[in-house]
C-alpha positions as CSV (number, residue, x, y, z in Angstrom):
1,M,-24.0,110.2,208.6
2,Q,-26.6,108.7,206.3
3,S,-30.3,108.3,207.3
4,G,-32.2,106.5,204.7
5,T,-31.4,108.3,201.4
6,D,-30.3,111.6,203.1
7,W,-27.0,112.6,204.5
8,L,-27.2,114.2,207.9
9,R,-24.6,116.6,209.2
10,C,-22.8,115.8,212.5
11,G,-22.3,118.5,215.1
12,F,-20.3,118.8,218.2
13,T,-21.3,118.4,221.9
14,T,-21.6,121.0,224.6
15,G,-18.4,119.4,226.1
16,T,-16.5,120.1,222.9
17,C,-17.7,123.7,223.0
18,A,-16.5,124.1,226.5
19,A,-13.1,122.8,225.6
20,L,-12.8,125.1,222.6
21,A,-13.9,128.1,224.6
22,A,-11.4,127.2,227.4
23,S,-8.6,127.0,224.8
24,G,-9.5,130.4,223.4
25,A,-9.8,132.0,226.9
26,V,-6.4,130.6,228.0
27,Q,-4.7,131.7,224.7
28,Y,-6.2,135.2,225.2
29,L,-5.0,135.3,228.8
30,L,-1.5,134.2,228.1
31,T,-0.8,135.8,224.8
32,G,-3.0,138.9,224.9
33,R,-4.6,138.0,221.6
34,L,-7.9,136.3,220.9
35,P,-7.2,133.6,218.3
36,D,-9.0,133.7,214.9
37,Q,-9.6,130.0,215.0
38,L,-10.0,127.5,217.9
39,Y,-9.0,123.8,217.6
40,V,-9.5,120.7,219.6
41,R,-9.4,117.0,218.9
42,T,-12.3,115.0,220.2
43,P,-12.1,111.7,222.1
44,M,-13.0,110.0,218.8
45,G,-10.0,111.6,217.2
46,I,-12.0,113.9,215.0
47,P,-10.6,117.5,214.8
48,V,-13.0,120.4,215.4
49,E,-12.1,123.9,214.3
50,V,-14.3,126.9,214.9
51,K,-14.2,130.7,215.2
52,P,-14.6,132.2,218.6
53,E,-17.9,134.1,219.0
54,N,-16.4,136.8,221.2
55,G,-13.8,137.4,223.8
56,E,-12.9,139.7,226.7
57,K,-9.6,140.3,228.6
58,W,-8.8,141.9,231.9
59,E,-5.7,142.1,234.1
60,D,-5.6,138.6,235.4
61,G,-8.3,136.8,233.4
62,A,-9.9,136.3,230.0
63,R,-13.2,135.1,228.6
64,C,-14.0,133.3,225.3
65,S,-17.3,132.0,223.9
66,V,-18.2,129.3,221.3
67,R,-21.5,128.8,219.6
68,K,-22.7,125.2,219.6
69,D,-23.5,123.5,216.3
70,A,-25.5,120.3,216.8
71,G,-25.5,119.6,213.1
72,D,-28.8,118.1,211.9
73,D,-29.7,116.7,215.3
74,P,-32.9,118.2,216.8
75,D,-31.1,119.3,219.9
76,C,-32.6,122.0,222.1
77,T,-29.1,123.2,222.9
78,D,-28.2,123.9,219.3
79,A,-26.8,127.5,218.7
80,I,-26.3,128.2,222.4
81,L,-23.2,130.1,223.6
82,V,-20.8,128.2,225.8
83,T,-18.4,130.5,227.6
84,A,-15.2,129.8,229.4
85,S,-13.7,132.4,231.8
86,V,-10.2,131.8,233.2
87,V,-8.0,133.4,235.8
88,K,-4.5,132.7,236.9
89,T,-3.9,130.8,240.2
90,K,-0.8,129.5,241.9
91,S,-1.0,126.0,240.7
92,G,-3.1,123.3,239.2
93,I,-6.1,123.5,236.9
94,R,-9.6,123.7,238.5
95,I,-12.9,123.6,236.6
96,R,-16.2,124.8,238.0
97,G,-19.6,125.7,236.6
98,G,-21.0,129.2,236.4
99,E,-24.3,130.7,235.2
100,G,-26.6,128.3,233.3
101,V,-24.6,125.1,234.2
102,G,-26.6,122.7,236.3
103,R,-25.6,121.5,239.8
104,V,-26.0,117.9,240.9
105,T,-28.4,117.4,243.8
106,K,-28.9,113.6,243.7
107,P,-26.5,110.6,243.9
108,G,-25.9,108.3,240.9
109,L,-24.8,110.8,238.3
110,D,-21.5,111.2,236.7
111,Q,-20.4,113.9,239.2
112,P,-20.9,113.9,243.0
113,V,-23.7,115.8,244.8
114,G,-22.9,119.5,244.9
115,E,-20.6,119.5,241.9
116,A,-21.3,121.3,238.6
117,A,-23.0,119.0,236.0
118,I,-19.9,118.9,233.8
119,N,-19.2,115.3,233.1
120,H,-15.8,113.7,233.4
121,V,-15.1,113.4,229.6
122,P,-15.7,117.2,229.0
123,R,-13.7,117.9,232.1
124,E,-10.8,116.0,230.7
125,M,-11.2,117.7,227.3
126,I,-11.2,121.2,229.0
127,R,-8.2,120.3,231.1
128,A,-6.2,118.9,228.1
129,A,-7.0,122.0,226.0
130,A,-5.9,124.3,228.7
131,E,-2.7,122.3,229.3
132,D,-1.8,122.3,225.6
133,V,-2.0,126.1,225.5
134,C,0.0,126.4,228.8
135,A,2.7,124.2,227.4
136,A,2.9,126.1,224.2
137,C,3.2,129.4,226.1
138,G,5.6,128.2,228.7
139,Y,3.2,129.0,231.5
140,T,3.7,126.8,234.6
141,G,1.2,128.4,237.0
142,G,-2.4,127.4,237.7
143,L,-5.8,128.3,236.2
144,M,-9.3,128.5,237.4
145,I,-11.7,127.8,234.5
146,E,-15.4,128.6,234.9
147,I,-17.8,127.3,232.2
148,S,-21.1,129.2,231.8
149,I,-24.1,129.0,229.5
150,P,-26.2,132.1,229.1
151,G,-29.9,131.0,229.1
152,G,-29.0,127.5,230.4
153,R,-31.4,127.8,233.3
154,E,-34.3,128.4,231.0
155,L,-33.3,125.6,228.6
156,A,-33.0,123.0,231.4
157,G,-36.8,122.6,231.5
158,K,-36.6,121.1,228.0
159,T,-34.2,118.4,229.1
160,F,-34.3,115.4,231.5
161,N,-32.2,117.4,234.1
162,P,-35.0,118.2,236.5
163,Q,-36.0,114.5,236.7
164,L,-32.4,113.6,237.4
165,G,-31.9,116.1,240.1
166,I,-29.8,118.6,238.2
167,V,-30.9,122.1,239.0
168,D,-30.3,125.6,237.8
169,G,-29.1,124.8,234.4
170,I,-28.1,122.2,231.7
171,S,-25.4,119.7,231.7
172,V,-22.1,119.8,229.9
173,L,-22.0,116.4,228.2
174,G,-20.3,114.4,225.6
175,T,-18.4,111.1,225.5
176,S,-17.3,111.2,221.9
177,G,-17.2,115.0,221.4
178,I,-19.4,114.6,218.3
179,V,-23.2,114.9,218.0
180,E,-24.5,112.1,215.7
181,P,-27.8,113.3,214.2
182,M,-31.0,111.5,215.2
183,S,-28.9,109.2,217.5
184,E,-31.1,107.5,220.2
185,Q,-28.1,106.5,222.3
186,A,-28.0,109.7,224.3
187,L,-31.6,109.3,225.3
188,L,-31.1,105.6,226.2
189,D,-28.0,106.6,228.3
190,T,-30.2,109.2,230.2
191,I,-32.9,106.6,230.9
192,A,-30.4,104.0,232.1
193,L,-28.9,106.7,234.4
194,A,-32.3,107.6,235.8
195,V,-33.1,103.9,236.5
196,R,-29.7,103.5,238.2
197,Q,-30.3,106.7,240.2
198,A,-33.7,105.3,241.3
199,G,-32.0,102.2,242.4
200,Q,-29.9,104.1,244.8
201,I,-33.1,105.1,246.6
202,Q,-34.4,101.5,246.8
203,K,-34.2,98.4,244.5
204,E,-37.6,96.9,245.2
205,R,-40.2,98.8,243.2
206,L,-40.1,101.1,240.1
207,I,-42.7,102.8,238.0
208,L,-42.0,103.6,234.3
209,V,-44.0,106.1,232.3
210,P,-43.6,107.0,228.7
211,G,-44.1,110.8,229.2
212,N,-45.8,113.7,230.8
213,Y,-49.3,112.2,230.4
214,G,-48.2,109.2,232.5
215,L,-46.7,111.5,235.2
216,D,-49.9,113.5,235.3
217,H,-52.0,110.3,235.6
218,L,-49.9,109.1,238.5
219,Q,-51.1,112.0,240.5
220,S,-54.6,110.3,240.6
221,M,-52.9,107.2,241.9
222,K,-50.7,108.9,244.5
223,D,-52.5,107.3,247.5
224,R,-51.9,103.8,246.1
225,I,-48.3,104.1,245.0
226,G,-46.7,105.9,247.9
227,D,-43.1,107.0,247.3
228,V,-42.2,104.5,244.6
229,P,-39.6,106.2,242.3
230,Q,-40.7,107.1,238.7
231,V,-38.7,107.2,235.6
232,V,-39.7,108.6,232.2
233,C,-38.8,106.0,229.5
234,S,-40.2,107.7,226.3
235,N,-40.8,105.0,223.7
236,F,-38.1,102.7,224.9
237,I,-40.2,100.3,227.0
238,G,-38.2,97.1,226.3
239,D,-34.8,98.8,227.0
240,S,-36.1,100.4,230.1
241,I,-37.4,97.0,231.4
242,R,-33.9,95.6,230.8
243,F,-32.3,98.5,232.7
244,A,-34.6,97.9,235.6
245,M,-33.8,94.2,235.6
246,A,-30.0,94.9,235.4
247,E,-30.3,97.3,238.3
248,G,-31.9,94.5,240.4
249,F,-35.5,95.9,240.8
250,Q,-38.0,93.2,241.9
251,E,-41.2,94.8,240.9
252,L,-42.0,97.1,238.0
253,M,-45.2,98.9,236.8
254,L,-45.8,100.7,233.5
255,V,-48.3,103.5,233.6
256,G,-49.1,104.9,230.2
257,H,-51.6,106.3,227.7
258,I,-53.4,103.6,225.7
259,G,-52.0,105.1,222.5
260,K,-48.6,103.9,223.6
261,L,-49.1,100.9,225.7
262,I,-51.7,99.2,223.5
263,K,-48.8,98.3,221.3
264,L,-47.5,96.0,224.1
265,A,-50.5,93.7,223.3
266,G,-48.7,93.0,220.0
267,G,-45.3,92.4,221.7
268,I,-43.9,95.7,220.5
269,M,-41.4,97.1,223.0
270,N,-40.4,100.3,221.2
271,T,-43.6,102.3,220.9
272,H,-42.4,104.9,218.4
273,S,-44.6,105.2,215.4
274,K,-41.6,104.7,213.1
275,M,-41.2,101.2,214.6
276,A,-44.8,100.1,214.5
277,D,-48.3,101.7,214.5
278,C,-50.7,98.8,214.8
279,R,-53.1,100.4,217.4
280,M,-56.3,100.1,215.3
281,E,-55.3,96.6,214.1
282,L,-55.0,95.5,217.8
283,F,-58.3,97.0,218.7
284,C,-59.9,95.3,215.7
285,A,-58.3,91.9,216.3
286,H,-59.4,91.9,220.0
287,A,-62.8,93.2,219.2
288,A,-63.2,90.4,216.7
289,L,-62.1,87.9,219.3
290,C,-64.9,89.3,221.6
291,G,-67.5,88.9,218.9
292,A,-67.6,92.2,217.1
293,D,-69.3,92.2,213.7
294,R,-67.7,93.3,210.5
295,A,-69.2,96.9,210.7
296,V,-67.6,97.5,214.1
297,C,-64.3,96.1,213.0
298,R,-64.3,98.3,209.8
299,D,-65.1,101.3,212.0
300,L,-62.2,100.6,214.3
301,M,-59.8,100.2,211.4
302,E,-60.9,103.6,210.0
303,Q,-60.2,105.5,213.2
304,V,-57.2,107.8,213.6
305,S,-57.0,107.7,217.4
306,T,-57.4,105.3,220.2
307,D,-60.0,107.5,221.8
308,G,-62.0,107.2,218.6
309,C,-61.8,103.4,219.0
310,L,-63.0,103.5,222.6
311,E,-66.0,105.6,221.5
312,I,-66.9,102.9,218.9
313,L,-66.5,100.1,221.5
314,D,-68.7,102.1,224.0
315,R,-71.5,102.4,221.3
316,A,-71.2,98.7,220.7
317,G,-71.3,97.9,224.4
318,M,-67.9,96.1,224.1
319,R,-65.3,98.3,225.7
320,E,-65.0,96.3,228.9
321,D,-64.6,93.0,227.1
322,V,-62.1,94.3,224.6
323,M,-60.0,96.0,227.2
324,R,-59.9,92.8,229.3
325,S,-58.7,90.9,226.2
326,L,-56.0,93.6,225.4
327,L,-54.8,93.6,229.0
328,L,-54.4,89.9,229.0
329,A,-52.3,90.2,225.9
330,V,-50.2,93.0,227.4
331,Q,-49.5,90.9,230.5
332,K,-48.6,87.9,228.4
333,H,-46.0,89.8,226.4
334,L,-44.6,91.6,229.4
335,D,-44.1,88.3,231.2
336,L,-42.5,86.8,228.1
337,Y,-40.1,89.7,227.9
338,A,-39.2,89.7,231.6
339,A,-38.7,85.9,231.6
340,G,-39.4,85.6,235.3
341,R,-36.7,88.0,236.4
342,I,-39.1,90.7,237.6
343,R,-42.7,91.0,238.5
344,I,-44.2,93.4,235.9
345,G,-47.6,94.9,235.2
346,A,-49.2,97.8,233.3
347,V,-51.9,100.4,233.8
348,L,-53.6,101.9,230.8
349,F,-55.5,105.2,230.7
350,S,-56.9,107.7,228.3
351,N,-57.0,111.5,228.7
352,V,-60.7,111.4,227.8
353,Y,-61.9,108.2,229.5
354,G,-59.5,108.1,232.5
355,T,-58.2,104.8,233.8
356,L,-59.1,102.0,231.3
357,G,-57.8,99.1,233.2
358,M,-54.7,97.3,234.6
359,T,-53.2,93.9,234.0
360,Q,-53.5,91.2,236.7
361,T,-50.0,91.7,238.0
362,A,-50.4,95.5,238.2
363,E,-53.6,95.0,240.2
364,L,-51.7,92.7,242.6
365,L,-48.7,95.1,242.9
366,L,-51.0,98.1,243.6
367,K,-52.7,96.1,246.4
368,E,-49.4,95.2,247.9
369,W,-47.9,98.7,247.5
370,N,-51.0,100.3,249.0
371,S,-50.8,98.1,252.1
372,M,-47.2,99.2,252.6
373,A,-47.8,102.9,252.0
């Protein structure tokens, strides 16, 4: 895959690793020999061939591990071991999760509550890999296949799993079998899933936060928001609003650091710096609208942080007026984006200055939510 002028190397998913490991374990069990190479074909039709990391055999079972290669994707699961242990049974092929594989505790995910977080495509890949080996060896009995990931419990904290209600480990994922480097689709899919899951609790109110700062700030608003579900949306503000509208939510509030949400005042719905970084320009434009002189505008443009801009506005006695102007612009662009399909507002804060203000709709929503809490 090419990114700009650089070629990035693709990798393979945790689900592909699980299928490869299962193939190796079943071969070891039925032939008594750990294969030198393991092979599966991904759902995209791309063949993947790797060497097994290690193996072990006992009287009625065997084990094989595969090390994940995420290519050039910045994946926290890169280089983990995925292990499949298999034992003979009377009939059928059953798949379960072992150590380091998460377990589903909330509805709305790919697997039902109580099941291992091994999604349906990896399950199909694991089953197909095992069936191919059984057919080649003439084995007609059954198998129990357990997938485990050493260290998976510790890794889970670096993923979205805790927020999705997946506990005690990571998920075994993959729809294509291949990891595309720097792909945003997996993160978007996770956010859409979290919004859908929140919709199973209730479809009236939802809070979106870009990240941990927003979650922390919500603690100071706890008495006002009650039990409204919260979803971390990263930089994908516009996409997350669309997900909420598609799910049928009626009211939506964004709570985020001014460094992210000030960009909404310019109609920017993906707040990643690679998409746009006009924070100082927005401060400068709205300060000018509020009567700031050239020196204040120049100082604003020379800042490297939004807190620096707030400090300058405080010195000029203009912070309240400029924030009011910015919040009006944020509300305008949110309303334009929502097109009347959902009531939506925003709360902006700074880690240094605390709550900076909220849009008109956010203020109304908080009053209504507070009265219902």
